[in-house]
C-alpha positions as CSV (number, residue, x, y, z in Angstrom):
1,X,4.6,-13.0,-30.6
2,X,6.5,-9.8,-29.8
3,X,5.4,-7.8,-27.0
4,X,4.1,-4.3,-28.2
5,X,5.3,-1.0,-26.7
6,X,4.1,2.5,-27.5
7,X,6.8,5.2,-27.5
8,X,5.9,8.8,-27.3
9,X,8.9,11.0,-27.7
10,X,8.8,14.7,-29.6
11,X,12.7,14.9,-29.8
12,X,13.6,13.1,-33.0
13,X,17.0,11.8,-32.2
14,X,15.6,10.4,-28.8
15,X,12.9,8.7,-30.7
16,X,15.3,7.0,-32.9
17,X,17.6,5.9,-30.2
18,X,15.0,4.5,-27.9
19,X,13.1,2.9,-30.8
20,X,16.3,1.0,-32.0
21,X,17.0,-0.1,-28.7
22,X,13.7,-1.5,-27.7
23,X,13.6,-3.1,-31.3
24,X,17.0,-4.7,-30.6
25,X,15.7,-6.1,-27.3
26,X,13.0,-7.9,-29.1
27,X,10.0,-5.5,-28.7
28,X,7.6,-4.4,-31.3
29,X,7.5,-0.7,-31.2
30,X,4.8,1.8,-32.1
31,X,6.2,5.4,-32.3
32,X,4.3,8.7,-31.9
33,X,5.7,12.3,-31.8
34,X,2.9,13.9,-29.6
35,X,0.1,13.0,-27.3
36,X,-2.7,13.2,-29.9
37,X,-0.9,10.8,-32.3
38,X,0.1,8.5,-29.3
39,X,-3.6,8.2,-28.2
40,X,-4.8,7.5,-31.6
41,X,-2.1,4.6,-32.0
42,X,-3.0,3.4,-28.5
43,X,-6.8,2.9,-29.3
44,X,-5.9,0.7,-32.0
45,X,-3.0,-1.4,-30.8
46,X,-2.3,-4.0,-28.4
47,X,0.5,-2.1,-26.5
48,X,1.0,-3.1,-22.8
49,X,3.5,-0.7,-22.0
50,X,3.5,3.3,-22.9
51,X,6.9,5.1,-22.8
52,X,6.2,8.8,-22.9
53,X,7.8,12.1,-22.4
54,X,6.4,13.9,-19.7
55,X,6.3,17.3,-21.6
56,X,4.4,16.6,-24.8
57,X,4.1,19.7,-27.4
58,X,0.3,19.3,-27.6
59,X,-1.2,17.7,-24.3
60,X,-0.3,17.9,-20.6
61,X,1.6,14.9,-19.5
62,X,-0.7,14.2,-16.6
63,X,-3.7,14.5,-18.7
64,X,-2.1,12.1,-21.1
65,X,-1.6,9.5,-18.4
66,X,-5.2,9.7,-17.2
67,X,-6.3,9.3,-21.0
68,X,-4.3,6.2,-21.4
69,X,-5.4,4.6,-18.1
70,X,-9.2,5.4,-19.1
71,X,-8.6,3.6,-22.4
72,X,-7.1,0.6,-20.8
73,X,-6.8,0.5,-17.1
74,X,-4.3,-2.3,-17.1
75,X,-1.8,-0.5,-19.4
76,X,1.7,0.3,-17.6
77,X,2.6,4.0,-18.3
78,X,6.5,4.6,-18.0
79,X,7.3,8.5,-17.8
80,X,10.7,10.0,-18.9
81,X,11.5,13.4,-18.1
82,X,14.4,15.7,-17.7
83,X,12.5,17.6,-14.9
84,X,13.4,15.8,-11.6
85,X,10.5,17.6,-9.7
86,X,9.2,15.5,-6.8
87,X,5.8,17.2,-6.9
88,X,5.6,16.1,-10.7
89,X,6.6,12.6,-9.9
90,X,3.9,12.4,-7.4
91,X,1.3,13.7,-9.6
92,X,2.3,11.3,-12.3
93,X,2.1,8.4,-10.2
94,X,-1.2,9.2,-8.6
95,X,-2.5,9.9,-12.3
96,X,-1.8,6.1,-12.8
97,X,1.9,6.2,-14.1
98,X,3.8,2.9,-13.3
99,X,7.2,4.6,-13.0
100,X,9.0,7.9,-13.5
101,X,12.4,8.0,-14.9
102,X,14.8,11.0,-15.3
103,X,16.9,11.8,-18.5
104,X,19.7,10.8,-19.1
105,X,19.0,7.2,-18.5
106,X,20.9,4.0,-19.4
107,X,19.4,1.2,-21.7
108,X,19.6,-1.1,-18.7
109,X,17.5,1.3,-16.6
110,X,14.9,1.5,-19.3
111,X,14.7,-2.2,-20.1
112,X,14.7,-3.2,-16.5
113,X,11.6,-1.0,-16.0
114,X,9.8,-2.2,-18.9
115,X,10.4,-5.9,-17.7
116,X,9.1,-4.8,-14.3
117,X,6.0,-3.4,-15.9
118,X,5.3,-6.6,-18.0
119,X,5.6,-8.8,-15.0
120,X,3.2,-6.7,-13.2
121,X,0.4,-7.7,-15.7
122,X,-0.1,-10.7,-13.7
123,X,-4.0,-10.7,-12.8
124,X,-6.3,-12.0,-10.3
125,X,-5.2,-15.4,-11.1
126,X,-2.2,-14.6,-9.2
127,X,-4.1,-15.0,-5.9
128,X,-5.3,-18.3,-4.9
129,X,-8.8,-17.7,-3.9
130,X,-9.3,-21.2,-2.6
131,X,-5.9,-21.4,-0.6
132,X,-6.4,-17.7,0.7
133,X,-2.7,-17.4,1.3
134,X,-0.4,-14.8,0.0
135,X,3.1,-14.0,1.1
136,X,2.5,-14.5,4.9
137,X,-1.2,-13.4,4.7
138,X,-4.1,-15.4,5.3
139,X,-7.6,-14.5,3.9
140,X,-9.6,-14.9,0.6
141,X,-12.4,-12.3,1.1
142,X,-12.7,-9.0,-1.0
143,X,-10.8,-6.8,1.6
144,X,-7.8,-9.0,1.6
145,X,-8.0,-9.7,-2.3
146,X,-7.9,-5.9,-2.8
147,X,-4.7,-5.5,-0.8
148,X,-3.1,-8.7,-2.6
149,X,-3.7,-6.9,-5.8
150,X,-2.3,-3.6,-4.8
151,X,0.8,-5.4,-3.7
152,X,1.1,-7.1,-7.1
153,X,0.7,-3.7,-8.6
154,X,3.2,-1.7,-6.7
155,X,5.8,-4.4,-6.1
156,X,7.7,-4.2,-9.6
157,X,8.0,-0.3,-9.3
158,X,11.1,1.1,-7.7
159,X,9.1,3.9,-6.4
160,X,8.7,4.4,-2.4
161,X,5.5,2.8,-0.8
162,X,3.6,4.5,2.1
163,X,1.5,2.1,4.1
164,X,-1.4,3.1,6.4
165,X,-3.0,0.9,9.0
166,X,-3.3,0.1,12.6
167,X,-1.7,-3.3,13.0
168,X,2.3,-3.1,13.0
169,X,2.6,-7.0,12.4
170,X,0.4,-6.9,9.3
171,X,2.2,-3.7,7.8
172,X,5.5,-5.4,8.3
173,X,4.1,-8.5,6.6
174,X,2.9,-6.2,3.8
175,X,6.2,-4.7,3.4
176,X,8.0,-8.1,3.3
177,X,5.5,-9.2,0.6
178,X,6.2,-6.1,-1.6
179,X,9.9,-7.0,-1.4
180,X,9.5,-10.5,-2.2
181,X,7.3,-10.0,-4.9
182,X,9.7,-7.2,-6.6
183,X,12.9,-7.5,-8.6
184,X,15.0,-6.9,-5.6
185,X,13.9,-10.0,-3.6
186,X,17.5,-11.6,-3.9
187,X,18.8,-8.5,-2.1
188,X,18.3,-7.5,1.6
189,X,15.0,-6.7,3.3
190,X,15.9,-4.7,6.3
191,X,13.3,-3.3,9.0
192,X,13.9,-0.3,11.1
193,X,11.7,1.4,13.9
194,X,13.0,4.7,15.6
195,X,10.5,4.1,18.6
196,X,11.8,4.9,21.9
197,X,15.4,6.0,20.5
198,X,16.7,9.6,20.8
199,X,17.6,11.4,17.7
200,X,21.1,10.7,17.9
201,X,20.4,7.0,18.4
202,X,18.0,7.2,15.3
203,X,20.8,8.8,13.3
204,X,23.3,6.4,14.3
205,X,21.1,3.4,13.7
206,X,19.5,4.6,10.5
207,X,22.5,6.3,8.9
208,X,25.8,5.6,10.6
209,X,28.5,6.7,8.1
210,X,26.2,6.5,5.3
211,X,27.2,8.7,2.3
212,X,24.6,8.8,-0.6
213,X,27.4,10.4,-2.9
214,X,29.6,7.4,-2.4
215,X,27.0,4.7,-2.1
216,X,29.5,1.7,-2.3
217,X,32.3,3.6,-0.5
218,X,33.0,4.2,3.3
219,X,29.7,2.8,4.3
220,X,28.9,2.0,8.0
221,X,28.0,-1.5,7.4
222,X,25.9,-1.6,10.7
223,X,23.5,1.1,9.6
224,X,20.0,0.1,8.4
225,X,20.4,2.0,5.2
226,X,23.8,0.4,4.3
227,X,22.5,-3.1,5.3
228,X,19.4,-2.7,2.8
229,X,21.6,-1.2,-0.2
230,X,20.3,-2.8,-3.4
231,X,17.4,-4.0,-1.7
232,X,14.4,-2.8,0.5
233,X,14.2,-0.6,3.8
234,X,11.0,-0.7,5.8
235,X,10.6,2.1,8.3
236,X,7.9,1.5,10.7
237,X,5.8,4.5,12.0
238,X,7.9,7.1,10.0
239,X,6.7,10.1,12.4
240,X,8.7,8.5,15.2
241,X,11.8,9.8,13.4
242,X,13.1,13.0,14.9
243,X,12.7,16.0,12.8
244,X,16.5,16.5,12.2
245,X,16.5,12.7,11.2
246,X,13.6,13.1,8.7
247,X,15.5,16.0,7.2
248,X,18.7,14.0,6.7
249,X,16.7,11.2,5.2
250,X,15.0,13.7,2.8
251,X,18.2,15.2,1.7
252,X,19.8,11.7,1.3
253,X,16.9,10.8,-1.1
254,X,17.2,14.0,-3.1
255,X,21.0,13.4,-3.5
256,X,20.6,9.6,-4.4
257,X,18.1,10.6,-7.0
258,X,20.2,13.5,-8.5
259,X,23.2,11.0,-8.6
260,X,20.8,8.4,-10.3
261,X,21.6,5.8,-7.5
262,X,18.1,5.2,-6.6
263,X,17.3,2.9,-9.6
264,X,18.4,-0.3,-7.9
265,X,19.0,-1.7,-11.5
266,X,22.3,-3.4,-10.3
267,X,21.2,-4.3,-7.0
268,X,23.8,-2.1,-5.1
269,X,22.0,1.4,-5.3
270,X,20.1,3.3,-2.7
271,X,17.3,0.9,-1.1
272,X,13.9,1.3,-2.1
273,X,12.1,2.7,0.9
274,X,8.9,1.5,2.3
275,X,7.2,3.3,5.3
276,X,4.1,3.1,7.4
277,X,2.1,5.1,9.8
278,X,-0.9,4.2,12.0
279,X,-2.4,7.7,11.6
280,X,-3.7,9.3,8.4
281,X,-0.6,10.6,6.4
282,X,-2.3,14.0,5.6
283,X,-3.0,14.5,9.4
284,X,0.7,13.9,10.1
285,X,1.7,16.4,7.5
286,X,-1.1,19.1,8.9
287,X,0.2,18.6,12.3
288,X,3.9,18.9,11.2
289,X,5.0,15.4,12.5
290,X,6.4,14.6,9.1
291,X,8.9,16.8,7.1
292,X,7.0,18.2,4.1
293,X,9.7,17.4,1.6
294,X,10.1,13.8,3.0
295,X,6.4,13.4,2.9
296,X,6.1,14.2,-0.9
297,X,9.2,11.9,-1.5
298,X,7.7,9.0,0.0
299,X,3.9,9.3,-0.5
300,X,4.0,8.0,-4.2
301,X,2.6,4.6,-4.1
302,X,0.2,3.8,-1.3
303,X,-1.4,0.7,0.5
304,X,-3.9,0.4,3.3
305,X,-3.5,-2.6,5.3
306,X,-6.6,-3.7,6.9
307,X,-7.1,-4.7,10.6
308,X,-8.5,-8.0,11.6
309,X,-12.0,-6.6,12.7
310,X,-12.4,-5.2,9.0
311,X,-12.3,-8.6,7.4
312,X,-15.9,-9.9,8.1
313,X,-16.1,-13.6,7.3
314,X,-12.5,-13.8,6.7
315,X,-12.1,-13.5,10.5
316,X,-13.5,-17.1,10.9
317,X,-11.4,-18.3,7.9
318,X,-8.2,-17.0,9.6
319,X,-9.2,-18.4,12.9
320,X,-9.9,-21.8,11.3
321,X,-6.4,-21.8,9.9
322,X,-4.8,-20.8,13.3
323,X,-7.1,-23.4,15.1
324,X,-5.9,-26.3,12.8
325,X,-2.3,-25.3,13.5
326,X,-2.6,-25.3,17.2
327,X,-4.6,-28.5,17.4
328,X,-1.8,-30.1,15.6
329,X,0.9,-28.7,17.9
330,X,-1.1,-29.4,21.1
331,X,-2.4,-33.0,19.7
332,X,-6.0,-32.0,20.0
333,X,-8.8,-32.6,17.7
334,X,-10.3,-29.2,17.0
335,X,-11.8,-28.6,13.6
336,X,-13.9,-25.6,13.9
337,X,-16.3,-23.2,15.8
338,X,-20.0,-23.1,16.8
339,X,-22.3,-20.6,14.9
340,X,-22.4,-18.5,18.0
341,X,-18.6,-18.2,18.3
342,X,-18.2,-17.3,14.5
343,X,-20.7,-14.7,15.0
344,X,-18.9,-13.1,18.0
345,X,-15.6,-13.5,16.3
346,X,-17.1,-11.3,13.1
347,X,-18.6,-8.7,15.5
348,X,-15.6,-8.2,17.9
349,X,-13.3,-5.1,17.7
350,X,-10.1,-7.2,18.1
351,X,-8.1,-4.2,19.6
352,X,-5.1,-6.8,19.7
353,X,-5.6,-7.8,16.2
354,X,-4.2,-11.0,15.1
355,X,-2.1,-11.3,18.3
356,X,-5.2,-11.3,20.2
357,X,-6.9,-13.8,18.2
358,X,-3.8,-16.3,18.3
359,X,-3.7,-15.9,22.1
360,X,-7.4,-16.4,22.5
361,X,-7.3,-19.6,20.5
362,X,-4.1,-20.9,22.1
363,X,-5.8,-20.5,25.4
364,X,-8.9,-22.4,24.2
365,X,-7.0,-25.3,22.5
366,X,-4.4,-25.9,25.6
367,X,-7.4,-25.7,28.1
368,X,-10.0,-27.7,26.5
369,X,-10.8,-30.8,24.5
370,X,-13.3,-31.4,21.5
371,X,-13.8,-30.9,17.9
372,X,-15.9,-27.5,18.1
373,X,-15.1,-24.4,19.9
374,X,-18.2,-23.2,21.7
375,X,-19.2,-20.3,23.9
376,X,-18.4,-22.1,27.2
377,X,-14.8,-22.5,26.1
378,X,-14.2,-18.7,25.8
379,X,-11.8,-17.2,28.5
380,X,-13.9,-15.2,31.2
381,X,-11.8,-11.9,30.3
382,X,-12.9,-12.2,26.6
383,X,-15.6,-9.7,25.9
384,X,-18.8,-11.5,24.6
385,X,-21.0,-8.2,24.6
386,X,-23.3,-8.1,21.6
387,X,-24.7,-11.5,22.0
388,X,-27.8,-12.5,23.9
389,X,-26.5,-12.6,27.4
390,X,-28.1,-11.3,30.5
391,X,-27.7,-7.3,30.6
392,X,-27.0,-7.1,27.0
393,X,-29.0,-5.5,24.6
394,X,-30.0,-7.7,21.8
395,X,-32.9,-9.1,19.5
396,X,-35.9,-6.8,19.1
397,X,-34.9,-4.4,21.6
398,X,-31.5,-3.9,20.0
399,X,-33.1,-3.3,16.7
400,X,-35.8,-1.0,18.1
401,X,-33.1,1.1,19.7
402,X,-30.9,1.2,16.7
403,X,-34.1,2.2,14.4
404,X,-34.9,4.9,16.9
405,X,-31.3,6.3,16.9
406,X,-31.3,6.1,13.1
407,X,-34.6,8.1,12.7
408,X,-33.5,10.8,15.1
409,X,-30.1,11.2,13.0
410,X,-32.3,11.4,9.8
411,X,-34.5,14.0,11.3
412,X,-31.6,16.2,12.3
413,X,-30.5,16.4,8.6
414,X,-33.8,17.3,7.1
415,X,-33.8,20.8,5.8
416,X,-30.2,21.2,5.5
417,X,-28.5,22.1,2.2
418,X,-27.2,18.9,0.4
419,X,-23.5,20.1,0.8
420,X,-24.2,20.4,4.5
421,X,-25.6,16.9,4.8
422,X,-22.5,15.4,2.9
423,X,-20.2,17.3,5.1
424,X,-21.8,16.0,8.3
425,X,-21.9,12.4,7.0
426,X,-18.3,12.6,6.2
427,X,-17.1,14.2,9.5
428,X,-19.2,11.6,11.5
429,X,-17.8,8.8,9.6
430,X,-14.2,10.0,10.0
431,X,-14.8,10.5,13.6
432,X,-16.4,6.9,14.0
433,X,-13.3,5.6,12.5
434,X,-10.8,7.0,14.9
435,X,-9.8,10.0,12.5
436,X,-8.8,7.5,9.7
437,X,-9.9,9.0,6.2
438,X,-8.8,5.8,4.4
439,X,-11.1,3.6,6.5
440,X,-13.9,6.2,6.2
441,X,-13.4,6.3,2.7
442,X,-13.9,2.4,2.6
443,X,-17.1,2.6,4.4
444,X,-18.6,5.5,2.5
445,X,-17.5,3.5,-0.9
446,X,-15.2,6.4,-2.4
447,X,-11.6,6.9,-2.7
448,X,-9.6,8.5,0.1
449,X,-8.7,11.5,-2.4
450,X,-12.4,12.2,-2.9
451,X,-12.8,12.7,0.8
452,X,-9.4,14.9,1.0
453,X,-11.2,16.9,-1.8
454,X,-14.6,17.3,-0.3
455,X,-12.9,18.1,3.1
456,X,-11.1,21.0,1.4
457,X,-14.3,22.0,-0.6
458,X,-16.3,22.4,2.6
């Protein structure tokens, strides 16, 4: 059975050209000349991919994208436009578009994007819930599964990815997973960090003799951008780049886009950029730590990479996997943890994230014998607060004090307008999460964009 595509194009000649090329490529094509007609066809069709002009004669393009995704959240919307506005592209991607293509575009570019969109229809079955393993990650709980599905969704696109999270190792693993899952996986994946480098050192390491206008000519093969041509370039902690380096990167991205060299269709174009920060990206923007143009060029697809302490029962699952490997390498017989140790692991802050957990377990396995890790095996320096030890607040006393604090906090809110109560709760949650809006959003059960909107409102 042919895969069905909905094409919405109000220019008759382009409609005929696109339709003929898609039909020749083996697709079944439904054609509409405006947004209303397209929505009506979409409601009654099995189309998996929608190709639409951004500027429709009857409906705003952003609203049309939202309407399609409301009808079918799994639909992949490919937007085509002659307007290369970065702001418009960001709006389209946030509204739910799969990719944003500039006219004129080649048949190869369009067909490659459609192919990527169809590949991305892989569902939750892609993630082995039993094995709990995904491109270097371990975990089978809801937090990790959500990140896995986000990786599956963004990987086929060529748009930049902006990652947030506190753990550098996990973010690099995520960037590698995105590249491995993408159509660029046969081309280089290069990582770069400008930490502890001067502006001149960053410029040399990142750009060298790179020239966007002649992407395959006179390139300094030692530069990170040159090495990653056709593949993906991961820039860790984007705010570490000096202002002039950020400006040059922004200019190169713009020039590559104008020269149609950011498509990567042939595997030799400007690399896909994946970047990260441990700080809320909008805070970076407000504080002037990231170039405004660069921010809007990169902040299109986003992924939050959780820390170890956010994973709940997955912490024990991950610890068991590490313990099994260490037991084999150290020729020991450990197979699990006591209930007390499991409870401690799930309540611990893990400031050193996965590295701290691996270090702790290595010490235990190397120093002790047995099958079950118990409390007596934990190193003296490991924080065991929160359990029923002398000097700790636990049990009934802990519950009582917690209850008293909760009642006191509620009393302070009584009599305030609802908007003020909401503002205080949002601010307190953000503060408790170290200023991280994505983490606060997770606790409050809303999208980060909702918090940004409410902060602006208040």
